[in-house]
C-alpha positions as CSV (number, residue, x, y, z in Angstrom):
1,M,-99.3,1.1,27.1
2,E,-100.1,-2.4,27.8
3,F,-98.0,-4.7,30.0
4,V,-96.1,-7.7,28.5
5,A,-95.0,-10.4,30.8
6,P,-91.5,-11.9,30.3
7,T,-91.4,-15.3,29.1
8,P,-90.9,-17.5,32.3
9,V,-87.5,-19.0,32.7
10,H,-87.6,-22.4,33.7
11,R,-84.8,-23.9,36.3
12,V,-84.0,-27.2,37.3
13,L,-81.8,-28.5,40.0
14,C,-78.1,-29.5,39.4
15,A,-77.9,-33.4,39.4
16,D,-74.6,-33.1,41.9
17,C,-75.1,-29.9,44.1
18,G,-78.9,-29.2,43.6
19,T,-77.9,-25.6,42.3
20,P,-80.9,-24.2,40.5
21,I,-79.5,-23.7,36.8
22,V,-80.6,-23.2,33.4
23,P,-81.8,-26.6,32.0
24,N,-78.9,-28.1,29.7
25,S,-78.4,-31.5,28.1
26,A,-76.1,-32.9,30.9
27,N,-78.4,-31.2,34.0
28,L,-75.2,-30.3,35.8
29,C,-73.9,-26.5,36.7
30,V,-70.7,-25.4,35.3
31,A,-68.9,-26.0,38.7
32,C,-69.9,-29.7,38.8
33,L,-69.3,-30.2,34.7
34,R,-65.8,-29.0,35.5
35,N,-65.2,-31.5,38.1
36,T,-66.8,-34.2,36.2
37,I,-65.0,-33.6,32.4
38,D,-61.8,-32.3,31.9
39,I,-60.9,-30.9,28.5
40,T,-57.3,-30.5,29.1
41,E,-57.2,-34.7,29.6
42,G,-54.4,-35.6,26.6
43,I,-52.6,-32.3,26.9
44,P,-49.1,-32.5,28.9
45,K,-48.9,-30.1,32.1
46,Q,-45.0,-30.5,31.6
47,A,-42.7,-30.4,28.5
48,S,-39.1,-29.4,27.4
49,V,-37.4,-27.6,24.6
50,S,-34.0,-27.8,23.3
51,F,-31.9,-24.9,23.5
52,C,-28.2,-24.3,21.8
53,R,-26.2,-22.1,24.1
54,N,-23.4,-21.3,21.4
55,C,-25.9,-20.1,18.7
56,E,-28.7,-19.3,21.0
57,R,-31.3,-21.4,19.0
58,F,-34.2,-23.1,19.9
59,L,-35.2,-26.7,18.4
60,S,-38.7,-26.2,16.1
61,P,-39.8,-30.0,15.7
62,P,-38.8,-32.1,13.8
63,T,-35.3,-31.0,12.9
64,T,-35.2,-27.3,12.3
65,W,-33.2,-24.8,14.7
66,T,-34.7,-21.5,14.8
67,P,-33.3,-18.3,16.8
68,A,-35.8,-16.9,19.1
69,R,-35.8,-14.2,21.8
70,P,-37.4,-14.7,25.0
71,E,-41.0,-14.4,25.4
72,S,-41.4,-13.8,21.5
73,Q,-44.0,-14.9,19.3
74,E,-41.4,-17.1,17.6
75,L,-40.7,-19.2,20.8
76,L,-44.4,-19.2,21.9
77,A,-45.2,-21.0,18.6
78,I,-42.2,-23.4,19.3
79,C,-43.7,-24.3,22.5
80,L,-47.1,-24.8,21.3
81,R,-45.6,-27.1,18.5
82,K,-44.3,-29.1,21.3
83,L,-47.8,-30.1,23.0
84,K,-49.7,-33.1,21.8
85,G,-53.6,-33.0,21.9
86,L,-54.1,-29.3,21.0
87,N,-55.3,-30.6,17.7
88,K,-58.5,-31.8,19.7
89,V,-59.4,-28.4,21.2
90,R,-59.9,-24.8,20.2
91,L,-57.2,-22.5,21.3
92,T,-58.5,-19.4,22.0
93,E,-55.5,-17.4,23.6
94,A,-51.7,-18.4,24.8
95,H,-49.3,-16.2,26.6
96,F,-45.9,-16.4,28.8
97,I,-46.3,-16.1,32.5
98,W,-43.0,-14.1,33.6
99,T,-40.0,-16.4,35.1
100,E,-36.5,-15.6,36.5
101,P,-34.2,-15.9,33.3
102,H,-31.7,-18.1,35.0
103,S,-34.4,-20.8,36.3
104,K,-34.6,-22.8,32.7
105,R,-38.3,-22.7,33.0
106,L,-40.9,-21.4,30.5
107,R,-44.4,-20.8,31.9
108,V,-47.1,-20.7,29.3
109,S,-51.0,-19.9,30.0
110,L,-53.3,-21.4,27.5
111,T,-57.2,-20.8,27.1
112,I,-58.7,-23.3,25.5
113,Q,-62.6,-24.5,24.4
114,K,-64.3,-27.7,23.9
115,E,-67.9,-29.1,23.2
116,V,-68.3,-31.6,26.0
117,L,-71.9,-32.5,25.2
118,T,-74.5,-31.2,22.7
119,S,-74.5,-27.6,22.4
120,T,-72.3,-27.3,25.5
121,I,-69.1,-25.6,25.1
122,L,-66.7,-25.5,28.2
123,E,-63.6,-23.2,28.2
124,Q,-60.7,-23.6,30.4
125,V,-57.4,-21.9,31.5
126,F,-54.5,-24.0,32.5
127,E,-50.5,-23.3,32.8
128,I,-47.7,-25.7,31.2
129,E,-44.5,-25.8,32.3
130,Y,-41.4,-26.1,30.1
131,L,-38.1,-27.2,31.1
132,V,-35.1,-25.7,28.8
133,Q,-32.9,-28.2,28.1
134,H,-29.3,-27.1,26.9
135,G,-27.8,-29.1,24.1
136,Q,-25.8,-28.7,20.8
137,C,-27.5,-28.1,17.4
138,P,-25.6,-29.9,14.5
139,D,-23.6,-26.9,13.2
140,C,-22.3,-26.1,16.6
141,A,-21.2,-29.9,17.0
142,K,-19.5,-29.7,13.7
143,L,-17.6,-26.6,15.1
144,A,-16.7,-28.3,18.5
145,A,-15.2,-31.3,16.4
146,K,-11.8,-31.1,14.2
147,N,-11.6,-31.5,10.7
148,T,-15.4,-31.5,10.0
149,W,-15.2,-28.7,7.5
150,K,-16.5,-29.4,3.9
151,A,-15.1,-26.4,2.0
152,L,-11.6,-24.8,2.2
153,V,-10.6,-21.5,0.7
154,Q,-6.8,-21.1,0.7
155,V,-5.7,-17.3,0.2
156,R,-2.1,-17.1,-0.8
157,Q,0.1,-14.0,-1.5
158,K,3.8,-14.5,-2.3
159,V,5.3,-11.4,-0.9
160,P,7.7,-10.7,2.1
161,H,5.1,-8.6,4.1
162,K,1.8,-9.1,5.7
163,R,0.2,-5.6,4.6
164,T,-2.2,-7.5,2.0
165,F,-4.0,-9.2,4.3
166,L,-4.1,-6.8,7.0
167,F,-6.1,-4.8,4.7
168,L,-8.2,-8.0,3.3
169,E,-9.1,-8.6,7.1
170,Q,-10.5,-5.1,7.3
171,L,-12.5,-5.4,4.2
172,I,-14.1,-8.8,4.9
173,L,-15.0,-7.1,8.5
174,K,-16.7,-4.1,6.6
175,H,-18.9,-6.3,4.3
176,G,-19.5,-8.8,6.8
177,A,-18.0,-11.7,4.5
178,Q,-16.6,-13.8,7.8
179,K,-20.2,-14.7,9.0
180,D,-20.1,-18.2,7.4
181,T,-16.7,-19.0,8.4
182,I,-16.3,-21.9,10.8
183,S,-12.5,-20.9,11.3
184,V,-9.7,-19.0,10.1
185,K,-6.1,-20.1,10.0
186,E,-2.7,-18.3,9.3
187,V,-0.3,-20.2,7.2
188,R,2.8,-19.1,5.8
189,D,2.0,-17.2,2.6
190,G,-1.6,-16.4,3.6
191,L,-4.8,-17.5,5.4
192,D,-7.3,-20.6,5.2
193,F,-10.8,-20.0,5.7
194,F,-12.9,-23.0,6.6
195,Y,-16.6,-23.6,5.8
196,S,-19.4,-26.2,6.6
197,Q,-21.1,-25.5,3.1
198,R,-19.7,-25.5,-0.6
199,S,-21.7,-22.2,-1.4
200,H,-20.3,-20.4,1.4
201,A,-16.8,-21.1,0.0
202,I,-17.7,-19.9,-3.3
203,K,-19.2,-16.9,-2.1
204,M,-16.2,-15.9,-0.6
205,V,-14.1,-16.5,-3.4
206,E,-16.3,-14.1,-5.6
207,F,-15.8,-11.3,-2.8
208,L,-12.2,-11.8,-3.0
209,G,-12.4,-11.3,-6.7
210,G,-14.3,-8.3,-6.4
211,V,-11.7,-6.4,-4.1
212,V,-8.4,-7.8,-5.1
213,P,-7.0,-9.2,-8.2
214,I,-6.7,-13.0,-7.9
215,R,-6.7,-16.1,-9.7
216,S,-8.6,-19.1,-8.4
217,K,-8.5,-22.9,-8.9
218,A,-10.9,-25.5,-7.8
219,S,-10.6,-29.1,-6.6
220,E,-12.3,-31.9,-4.8
221,Q,-11.6,-34.9,-3.0
222,L,-13.9,-37.7,-2.5
223,L,-14.7,-39.0,1.1
224,S,-17.2,-41.5,0.7
225,A,-19.9,-42.9,-1.8
226,D,-23.0,-45.0,-1.8
227,T,-23.6,-47.1,-5.1
228,H,-27.0,-47.9,-4.0
229,T,-28.4,-44.4,-3.9
230,N,-25.8,-43.0,-6.4
231,T,-24.6,-40.5,-3.6
232,A,-21.4,-39.1,-2.8
233,N,-19.7,-36.9,-0.2
234,F,-16.8,-34.8,-1.0
235,K,-14.4,-31.8,0.2
236,Y,-13.9,-29.0,-1.8
237,T,-10.8,-26.7,-1.6
238,Y,-10.5,-23.5,-3.6
239,S,-6.8,-22.2,-4.0
240,V,-6.8,-18.4,-4.5
241,E,-3.6,-16.7,-5.3
242,I,-3.3,-12.6,-5.0
243,V,-1.1,-10.8,-7.3
244,P,2.4,-10.3,-5.7
245,L,1.9,-6.5,-5.7
246,C,1.1,-4.0,-3.3
247,K,0.4,-0.2,-3.1
248,D,3.5,2.1,-3.5
249,D,5.5,-0.7,-5.2
250,L,8.0,0.1,-7.9
251,I,7.1,-1.7,-11.0
252,C,8.9,-2.4,-14.3
253,L,6.3,-3.6,-16.9
254,P,7.2,-5.9,-19.5
255,P,8.0,-3.9,-23.0
256,K,4.7,-5.7,-24.8
257,L,2.5,-4.9,-22.0
258,A,3.7,-1.3,-21.8
259,R,3.0,-1.0,-25.2
260,Q,-0.4,-2.2,-25.0
261,M,-1.1,0.2,-22.2
262,A,-0.9,3.2,-24.6
263,N,2.9,3.2,-24.7
264,I,3.5,3.8,-21.0
265,N,7.0,4.2,-19.4
266,P,7.7,0.6,-18.2
267,L,9.1,2.1,-14.9
268,T,6.1,3.1,-12.9
269,L,4.5,3.3,-9.3
270,C,1.8,1.3,-8.2
271,C,-0.9,3.6,-6.8
272,R,-3.6,1.6,-5.9
273,I,-4.8,-2.2,-5.8
274,G,-8.3,-2.8,-6.0
275,N,-10.2,-5.4,-8.2
276,S,-7.2,-4.2,-10.8
277,I,-4.1,-2.7,-10.6
278,Q,-3.7,1.1,-11.4
279,V,0.0,2.1,-12.0
280,L,1.1,5.6,-12.8
281,D,4.1,7.2,-14.4
282,P,5.7,10.0,-12.1
283,Q,7.5,11.4,-15.1
284,T,4.4,12.2,-16.9
285,L,1.4,11.5,-14.8
286,Q,-0.1,8.9,-17.3
287,S,-1.9,5.9,-15.7
288,A,-3.1,2.8,-16.9
289,E,-5.2,-0.1,-15.4
290,I,-4.3,-3.7,-15.6
291,T,-7.1,-6.2,-14.9
292,S,-6.7,-9.5,-13.5
293,A,-6.7,-11.4,-16.4
294,V,-4.1,-9.3,-18.1
295,Y,-1.7,-9.7,-15.5
296,W,-1.9,-13.4,-15.3
297,R,-1.3,-13.6,-19.0
298,T,2.2,-12.0,-18.3
299,P,2.8,-12.0,-15.0
300,F,5.7,-9.9,-13.4
301,D,7.0,-9.0,-9.8
302,S,7.8,-5.7,-8.3
303,L,11.2,-4.2,-8.6
304,A,11.1,-2.8,-4.8
305,T,9.0,-2.5,-1.9
306,V,8.2,0.2,0.8
307,S,10.7,-1.8,2.8
308,D,13.3,-0.3,0.2
309,L,12.4,3.1,0.7
310,V,14.9,5.9,1.4
311,E,14.2,9.2,3.2
312,F,14.9,12.2,1.3
313,T,14.6,16.0,2.1
314,V,12.8,18.5,-0.5
315,L,15.0,21.4,-1.1
316,D,13.0,23.0,-4.0
317,I,9.9,22.0,-5.8
318,E,8.3,24.1,-8.6
319,P,5.1,22.9,-10.1
320,S,5.0,22.5,-13.8
321,G,1.5,23.3,-14.1
322,T,0.2,19.6,-15.3
323,S,-2.2,17.9,-13.0
324,K,-4.4,15.1,-12.8
325,G,-6.7,14.5,-10.2
326,K,-4.9,14.6,-6.8
327,W,-1.5,14.2,-8.6
328,V,0.5,17.6,-9.7
329,L,3.6,17.2,-11.6
330,A,6.8,19.2,-10.3
331,D,10.5,19.6,-10.8
332,A,12.1,18.8,-7.3
333,Q,15.5,18.9,-5.8
334,V,15.8,16.4,-2.9
335,A,19.1,15.3,-1.0
336,L,19.1,12.4,1.5
337,S,18.2,12.9,4.8
338,G,20.7,14.4,7.1
339,A,22.7,15.5,4.2
340,F,24.7,18.6,4.7
341,K,25.0,18.1,8.5
342,S,28.4,17.5,10.4
343,S,28.7,14.5,12.7
344,G,31.0,12.7,14.6
345,I,30.0,9.5,13.0
346,H,33.0,7.7,11.1
347,E,32.4,5.6,8.0
348,D,33.1,2.3,9.7
349,D,30.3,2.8,11.9
350,G,27.7,0.5,10.0
351,M,26.5,3.1,7.8
352,M,25.5,2.1,4.0
353,D,27.9,2.8,1.3
354,Y,25.9,5.6,-0.2
355,E,25.5,7.4,3.3
356,S,29.3,7.3,4.0
357,S,30.2,8.4,0.7
358,T,30.4,12.0,-1.0
359,L,27.2,10.9,-2.6
360,T,25.3,12.0,0.7
361,N,25.9,15.7,0.0
362,Q,24.7,15.4,-3.2
363,I,21.5,17.3,-4.7
364,F,19.2,14.9,-6.9
365,H,17.0,16.7,-9.6
366,T,14.0,14.9,-10.4
367,R,10.4,15.1,-11.5
368,T,7.5,13.9,-9.0
369,H,3.9,13.7,-9.0
370,L,3.7,15.0,-5.6
371,G,4.0,18.5,-6.2
372,G,0.5,19.3,-4.8
373,I,1.6,18.2,-1.1
374,L,5.2,18.7,-0.9
375,Q,6.9,22.1,0.0
376,P,10.9,23.0,0.4
377,G,12.0,21.4,3.6
378,D,9.5,18.3,3.9
379,T,10.5,14.6,4.1
380,A,9.7,12.6,1.3
381,M,10.0,8.6,0.9
382,G,11.3,7.4,-2.3
383,Y,13.4,4.8,-3.8
384,Y,17.3,5.5,-4.5
385,I,17.4,3.9,-8.3
386,S,20.9,5.0,-9.0
387,N,22.3,3.0,-5.7
388,A,20.0,0.1,-6.3
389,N,20.6,-3.2,-7.9
390,F,17.5,-4.8,-9.5
391,N,17.6,-8.5,-10.9
392,S,15.3,-7.9,-13.9
393,D,15.9,-8.3,-17.5
394,D,13.1,-5.9,-18.4
395,F,14.5,-3.3,-16.2
396,A,18.1,-3.9,-17.8
397,S,16.5,-3.4,-21.2
398,L,15.7,0.2,-20.3
399,P,17.7,3.0,-21.8
400,S,19.7,4.7,-19.4
401,H,18.3,8.2,-20.2
402,R,14.6,6.8,-19.2
403,I,16.1,5.6,-15.8
404,P,15.8,8.6,-13.3
405,D,18.0,8.8,-10.2
406,I,15.4,9.5,-7.7
407,I,11.6,8.3,-7.5
408,L,9.3,10.2,-5.0
409,V,6.6,8.0,-3.8
410,K,5.0,9.6,-0.5
411,K,5.5,12.2,2.1
412,A,6.6,11.4,5.5
413,Y,6.3,13.1,8.8
414,P,9.2,12.1,10.8
415,N,8.7,14.8,13.6
416,R,5.1,13.7,14.4
417,R,6.0,9.7,14.4
418,K,8.7,10.7,17.2
419,K,6.1,12.3,19.5
420,N,4.9,9.9,22.0
421,K,1.1,10.5,20.8
422,A,-1.8,7.4,21.3
423,R,-4.2,7.5,18.3
424,N,-7.8,7.6,18.9
425,W,-8.9,5.4,16.7
426,K,-8.5,1.3,16.5
427,L,-9.3,-1.5,14.2
428,R,-11.3,-4.7,14.9
429,S,-10.1,-8.2,13.7
430,I,-11.4,-11.4,12.8
431,A,-11.4,-13.4,16.1
432,K,-12.5,-16.6,15.0
433,E,-10.1,-19.5,15.3
434,A,-10.0,-22.7,17.1
435,G,-11.1,-22.4,20.5
436,E,-12.4,-18.8,20.2
437,E,-15.9,-17.8,20.5
438,G,-17.7,-15.1,18.4
439,E,-16.8,-13.8,15.2
440,T,-15.0,-10.5,15.7
441,G,-12.6,-8.8,18.5
442,S,-10.7,-5.8,19.0
443,G,-7.4,-7.6,19.7
444,R,-5.0,-8.8,17.3
445,G,-6.4,-10.6,14.3
446,V,-5.7,-13.9,12.6
447,V,-2.6,-12.4,10.9
448,G,0.3,-12.6,13.0
449,R,-0.3,-15.0,15.7
450,M,1.8,-17.9,14.3
451,G,4.4,-16.3,16.4
452,G,8.3,-17.2,15.7
453,R,11.0,-15.2,14.1
454,D,8.4,-13.4,12.0
455,T,6.5,-11.8,14.9
456,R,8.6,-8.7,14.8
457,K,8.2,-8.4,11.2
458,V,4.6,-8.7,11.5
459,E,4.7,-5.7,14.1
460,E,6.3,-3.7,11.5
461,D,4.0,-4.5,9.0
462,Y,0.8,-3.7,11.1
463,E,2.3,-0.3,12.1
464,L,2.9,0.8,8.5
465,F,-0.6,-0.5,7.7
466,L,-1.9,2.0,10.4
467,R,0.3,4.7,9.0
468,D,-1.4,4.2,5.2
469,I,-4.6,4.4,6.7
470,E,-3.9,7.6,8.5
471,E,-1.9,9.1,5.4
472,D,-4.8,7.7,2.7
473,E,-8.0,8.9,2.7
474,E,-9.0,6.2,0.1
475,I,-8.0,3.3,2.6
476,R,-9.6,4.8,5.5
477,G,-13.2,4.9,3.2
478,A,-12.6,1.5,2.7
479,V,-12.4,0.2,6.5
480,N,-14.3,0.8,9.4
481,L,-12.3,2.8,12.2
482,Y,-13.8,2.6,15.8
483,K,-13.3,5.1,18.5
484,A,-10.1,3.8,21.1
485,K,-10.6,3.8,25.0
486,N,-7.1,5.2,26.1
487,D,-6.2,3.8,29.3
488,K,-2.6,4.8,29.3
489,P,-2.5,8.7,28.7
490,G,0.7,9.6,26.7
491,A,1.0,6.0,24.9
492,G,3.0,5.5,21.9
493,S,1.9,6.0,18.2
494,G,2.9,2.1,17.8
495,L,0.8,-0.9,17.5
496,A,-2.7,-1.1,18.3
497,G,-3.1,2.3,19.5
498,G,0.4,3.1,20.9
499,K,2.3,0.2,22.8
500,T,5.6,0.5,20.7
501,R,7.1,3.0,18.5
502,R,9.4,3.8,16.0
503,K,13.1,5.0,16.5
504,G,14.0,4.6,12.9
505,Q,12.6,4.2,9.4
506,F,11.8,0.3,10.3
507,D,13.6,-0.1,13.5
508,M,11.1,-1.0,16.0
509,D,12.1,0.5,19.7
510,V,10.9,-1.6,23.2
511,D,8.2,-1.0,25.0
512,E,7.6,1.9,27.1
513,H,7.6,0.3,30.1
514,A,11.0,-1.5,29.4
515,G,12.8,1.8,29.4
516,A,11.0,3.4,31.9
517,G,13.8,3.4,34.6
518,G,16.6,3.9,32.1
519,A,17.8,7.3,30.2
520,P,14.9,8.8,27.7
521,A,14.9,7.7,24.3
522,E,16.8,9.5,21.8
523,G,13.8,10.1,19.9
524,A,12.1,11.6,22.6
525,V,14.8,14.2,23.1
526,D,14.7,15.4,19.3
527,G,11.0,15.2,19.3
528,E,11.0,18.0,21.9
529,S,12.8,20.3,20.2
530,E,11.4,19.8,16.4
531,E,7.9,21.2,15.9
532,E,5.2,18.9,14.1
533,E,4.5,18.9,10.8
534,P,1.4,21.0,10.3
535,D,-0.4,19.2,7.6
536,F,-0.2,15.6,9.5
537,P,-3.5,13.9,8.4
538,E,-5.5,13.6,11.4
539,V,-8.4,11.1,11.4
540,K,-11.4,13.0,12.4
541,L,-13.7,12.0,15.1
542,D,-17.0,12.1,12.9
543,E,-15.1,9.1,10.6
544,L,-15.2,6.9,13.6
545,L,-17.5,4.3,14.8
546,E,-18.7,3.3,18.2
547,D,-17.4,0.1,19.5
548,F,-20.4,-1.6,21.0
549,D,-18.2,-4.5,22.6
550,E,-17.0,-2.2,25.2
551,M,-20.4,-0.4,26.1
552,T,-20.8,-2.7,29.2
553,I,-22.9,-1.6,32.3
554,E,-20.7,-1.0,35.2
555,D,-21.3,-2.4,38.7
556,P,-22.1,0.6,41.2
557,A,-20.2,-0.9,43.8
558,H,-17.2,-0.9,41.7
559,V,-17.9,2.9,40.5
560,P,-15.4,5.1,42.7
561,Q,-17.2,7.5,44.5
562,E,-16.0,11.5,44.3
């Protein structure tokens, strides 16, 4: 093989330091070239970014607020957009340098390239420090100010209880309909939802129309107008009225409406409230569905509500063989609770007329739809129609042979309610009111915060609502139940996991600590001697969700050592 000599490389001396280098157009080495020419000139080494602590968003120039996590690609793009002069160089690499989270500083390392002379490209790595400035975005500034809402949804229901709004609150939380709400305010007959945009209010009205029967009306108020640009600023108000009916209410349909519903018996029970009203005739198991449009065409009120329920004892029950879904038609013999018992109570001890008369020991024959769950000896809640006085022309027009003495509504569990047991589940609530942070919480919701004379009534309605959740699987499927952390073993089965408990049907007892030093309660003594109902509907563990608000890391210094 013939040796081929390599091409000789000619070298020259650097014009500044005299180091032999490959000839270039500047006749300078790399180190001298960097000292002579700074390609980062015009790029600031310090900058600032705006951060909103309320919504945790960064300002993306010029006016957009973008949510971004620390050291994320979104935050890096916001930081690079704040720099001037990057359009004159070529950016090859950019990454964050770790800093303390509480330092309010962001350090970014940049690698850029630039052609400084003919066919000479210089690369340089440098750091930029960003100062995080805390401020408020326009949306949070509106939240901090008062009366800055643009749309209002007024939800009203003209009933003496709050159980509908307690259930509506859980539906809103389950479907996340409260995320666009600025604040929620409780008023006399309902709730007010405030929004910053009209579209959010319209979305809320559509959601309400899909879960409960309503009728709505919209109005607007002119705030300001500009005749030069032909623009105007309005405030919008949407009035939403929910039908004044609730589950387990006794209803007397108007005769014309009853004939339209397949000639159903006018005296019915409201068995379910969804986007329509479902009524059931307990004498024949015939059911009908009343839509919102049909109801508001011929509105009617309920004859009696759950506060008028009377406790009965089932003496005998015989199914007739007719069934429809979960309902089973049966003939039952019932008596008032406490009948056939001798007691030392006289007639002038504050008892009701029918309790102190000979009707107490009377046996009533009735037909019920609860033949599948009632057994002799059980306790049921029902309406004592023969002893009631209803102010209704439709009810007065009914023939007497079509009006039963008793209408049973649901099964009751008095022995279990006397037990002092805590619930292993809890509910969340909308915790977004004036002066509050966050959207949801585990405490008392917006219903019942007004206080005053109605506080005790709201507590009773809340306890009835919790019992409805326990006893009705359909309601449990419509709400989210969370695992409760019982700090007090043996807390009562009262409100919010058991601070109070019932002594009578609707008589609330005092808190447990109030009677700790006194004599034991009468219900506690009776509860020890009576057995619990074996078919009490327990909420299963697989139906509960984890409450992530309580999943916090404990300080090892505060953890007790064993």
